[in-house]
C-alpha positions, 0 to 999 in steps of 0.5 A, a space after each residue: 500500500 505504500 505505492 498507492 497514489 494517495 501516498 503522494 498527497 501526504 506532503 500537502 497534508 503535513 503542510 496544512 497540519 504543521 501548525 498542529 500535531 502530526 497525524 498518522 498516515 492513511 496507509 496505517 489503516 485508521 479506523 476513522 476512514 470509511 471503506 467507501 470514501 476516496 483516499 484524498 477525502 479520507 485524509 481530510 476526514 480524519 481531522 474533524 473528530 479532533 477538531 470538534 474536541 478542540 472546539 468543545 474545549 475552547 467553548 468550555 474555556 470561554 464559558 469558564 472565563 466568562 463566569 470568572 469575569 462575571 464573578 469578578 464584576 459581582 465581587 466588585 459590586 459587593 466591595 463597593 457596597 461594603 465601603 463606608 465612610 470609616 473605610 474610605 482609606 481602604 477603597 483604592 485597595 478594594 478597587 485595585 485588586 478587583 480591577 487587576 483581576 478583571 483586566 487579567 481576565 478580559 484578555 484571556 477571554 479575547 484570546 480564547 475567542 480568537 482561537 475559536 475563530 481560527 479553529 472554525 475557519 481552518 475547519 471550514 476551509 478543510 471540510 469538503 461539502 457533505 450532504 449532512 452538514 454538521 450542526 451549527 456551533 452553539 452560541 458562545 453565550 450559551 454554555 454547553 450541558 457539560 459546563 452546567 456541572 457544579 464543578 466548572 473546573 473539570 471541563 477547563 482541565 481538558 482544554 490545551 492551554 499554552 505554556 506561556 499563559 499563566 494558570 487561571 486561579 479562581 479565588 474562593 468566596 472567603 478569600 481576602 484581596 488585601 490584609 486590611 480589606 474585609 472578607 467578601 461575602 458571596 452569601 445571599 442577602 437576608 431577603 432570600 433567607 426570609 423567602 426561605 422561611 415563607 413555606 413555614 408560614 403556610 402551615 399556620 392557620 389563616 388567622 395566624 398568617 394574617 396576624 403575622 403579616 399585619 405585625 408592626 415592624 420593630 420600632 426605630 428610635 431616633 437617636 438624639 445627640 446627648 447634651 451635657 447640661 449638668 455642667 451648667 446647673 446652678 451656674 448663672 442667673 435665670 432666663 425669664 420666659 414671657 407669657 402672653 396670657 391664658 385660655 381656660 376651657 371646661 374639661 367636661 369631666 364631672 369629677 376631679 382631674 387626675 392625669 394629663 399626658 402629651 402624645 409622643 407621636 403628635 404633640 397637638 394631641 393631649 389626653 386627660 383622665 379624671 375620677 369620673 372614669 372618663 378619658 378625654 382626647 384634646 387637640 391643641 392648635 398653635 394658632 391662637 392658641 386654641 384647644 378643643 375636645 375630640 372624643 371622650 371614652 368611658 374607661 372604668 374598670 370592670 369593678 368601676 375603678 377609675 384610671 390611676 395613671 395613663 400613658 401613651 403608646 409610642 405609636 400614638 394610637 393607643 392609651 394605656 391606663 392602670 387601676 388597682 390590684 384589690 378585689 381581683 380587678 383588671 389592672 391594665 386597659 388599652 384604649 384604641 383610638 382607631 376603634 369604636 364601640 365595645 372594641 375600643 377599650 380592652 383589658 389585659 388578662 394578666 394581673 401581676 400586682 398583688 394588692 393596692 393601687 398601681 401608682 405609675 405606668 411609663 413606656 421605656 425609650 427603647 426599640 422593644 416596645 415595653 412599659 413599666 408599672 409600679 404599685 403599692 405592693 412594692 413591685 415593679 413589673 415589666 410588660 413586653 409586647 409580643 405577637 399582639 399580646 403583652 407578657 409581664 415579668 417581675 423586675 423586683 419586689 423586695 428592693 423597696 420596703 414601701 409603695 413604688 410611686 415612680 418608674 423611668 428608663 434610661 435612654 442610653 441603656 436598659 436601666 430603670 430608676 424607681 422611687 418609692 415612699 420608703 425614701 429610696 432611689 434604686 437603679 436596676 440593670 435589666 440586662 444583668 438583672 442586678 441592682 446598680 445602686 441604692 440611694 436613701 434620701 431624707 424624704 419620701 419620693 413621689 415621682 421620677 422624671 428623666 431629662 430629654 436632652 441630658 440622658 444622665 440627668 433626672 429629677 425626683 419629686 419629694 415631700 420636703 417643702 421648699 426642696 420638692 425637686 431634687 436633681 441627680 446625675 446617674 453617674 454620681 449615683 448618690 450625689 445630689 446635683 441641685 435642690 429646688 422648690 417652692 413654698 405653698 400658702 394654701 397648704 403645707 402638705 405635698 400632694 402626690 397628684 402634683 407632677 412636673 414636666 421638662 421643656 423640650 430643650 431640657 433647661 426648664 421644669 414646670 410644676 403644679 402647686 397647691 396654689 393656682 399657679 404654675 411654677 417655672 424653674 430654670 436649672 441654670 439658676 443658682 437659686 432654689 426658688 422658681 424663676 417665675 410663677 404663672 397665674 393659671 387657674 382658680 384652684 390648685 394646679 396638678 400639672 403643666 406640659 410643654 408642647 414640642 413644636 410650638 411655644 404653648 403650655 397645657 395645664 389641668 387643675 382642680 377647678 375642672 378646667 383645661 388651660 393653654 398658655 402661650 409664651 
């Protein structure tokens, strides 16, 4: 067979394939040559299987490098999203690493595409016409089935890579591009994680799913920058406020008023309660100013007890009231301002207090919606909202030896301050569940009020004439910062129904009195008496609150009137 005419075409075949590897001679009886084909076509038909294999490997290499480039682009986007103000110095480091990887990957992709084009052109020039043309080559943007394997590195290993080209290294998802850069996270965002939990809700009853869907998100607290007002206490002369008269409106209550509270979400709304069991909602207009009644709700307990104290929910849509623990009566009620009829007032089933009046209710300034109650049973109870219900927990019961008259929570940490008739001021750490300190003063304590601007400053109302209001620094524990007060002409006894309020800037304190005046204190004043007293009512004043967005004070009195005072 060595003398056959096809052997004379051998030099031309070797010249065409010189750019590639040498193939065996047709005289060796290769199995790829069909018996019926001509000798010249059989030599050219011996190449397609190897060419197809090379083309498949190049396609796999292109798809692999496309994925590498996409991966680099994704990591670049992730690095850019992770860069914040404190990391501005490390931003060039992030971008430099990613840009280097992307630039190195792009030329490799271009080289692979050029190799594929050359291989296709060579195969097209050498392949003879056939009745059954080969199927068209797949689109380079569509990876072949072999590339969908979870291990993309296996097809790439079959591709013959030039020796001068560096080996492609795919960095892991936990690799660090630079020592100072944070580890890139390729995990999905929390949103897909929530979606994965969705099937579990399908097994819930329809009512539970609806309740879960309607659940309010966690409340966000606007963090205000704390101010240091303590350093200016008792250091200067007072600043006098100029008042422009008062406007009195009948309260519509039949018996003595008890409480006055300002809405935390809308300071145009205030609520009053009285011994007639009614809770009245008022709206104050800054123009004028004027005050008008919006609604009145009967909030008597099941055993006909009036609310001893009221507090607004932080969202401003519900009013909470506390009663007495005697006789198995309900202890806490909720008045939903958006509801009507019998659903407007509901009572919590829990009754953690054991005896006596519940003296105080106060919501905490934390993201978790909760409030504290202090009662005559010496106990402080924490109520936490969870899944449209309220769970209660006893914070302490034995730290006070008498009735707890006031409770408050610090803005900067989960610490509560409670005061009682036993003359004790107790600071309790809820996170550590331990007492931080106890302070015993010379008079019984009737209320506690934290400053809205200086988170370390708080006021305690006592029963000492002329020194009713004491200022303390939470950091100094048992050290009294200042003592201020007033003298009463109508009575020497100090009523527990008289309360105070801080001004929005934290410099002024307003207080009721047994006399028909509102006492105004400037804590910067070195004296111990009010810097001014405003004639407000015909009888004793229980409380006067400062509005946050316009210069108006609203007050209540035993003359059954509600008054507004512009300054």
